[in-house]
N, C-alpha and C positions, 0 to 999 in steps of 0.2 A: 133779930135786926132789929134797931130801937124804931122809936117810935115815927119819927121823923122821916125816917128811910119808907115809911109804910105810908106817910101819908099823900093820901091820892092830889091834891091841889095843889096848884102853887101857893095862893092865900093859905092854907094851914103850914103847908112847910113856911112860908114869909113870919106869919104868928109866930112857930113853934123858936125860929131861929131869935125872932125879936124877945120872945120873953126871958129864952139862956142869955142873950147879953144884956138884961134887965137888971137877971139873976147875979150877974157880979158885976155890974153898974158902969158897963159903958155909957158914959152921956151923952149921947149922940145918937139918931134912929139911924138905922142903918139903911146904906146905900144898896139898890139895887146890885150894883156891885159887889159890896162884901156880900148879897144877901147869895148871890149864884156862889163867890166863892165858898163861902163859909157850906154850903154844901157839895163844894167838890171836896173839902177836905175831908177826913175820917175825925171819930171822937177824940183822938189826943192834941190837932192839932189844932183843931173849934178850940175846946178849950185854951189852947198857948194861944192862938189866935186876937181871943177874947179878953185873955187876961190882958193883953200889949197893948188893946183898944181901949178898956180901960184904965190905963197908966199914960194917956197920951193927951 
């Protein structure tokens, strides 16, 4: 199981997702909807989503 899925609190999950997004160059702060969407995606889909977001 990935560390993000093991994170117990919403804040910990949010920080993890924002750090991942920053690593791939997403130029904006993630909205709550984006964060919730990313939590529902699998790891491969999450990477694809972030790549698209980084290029928009």
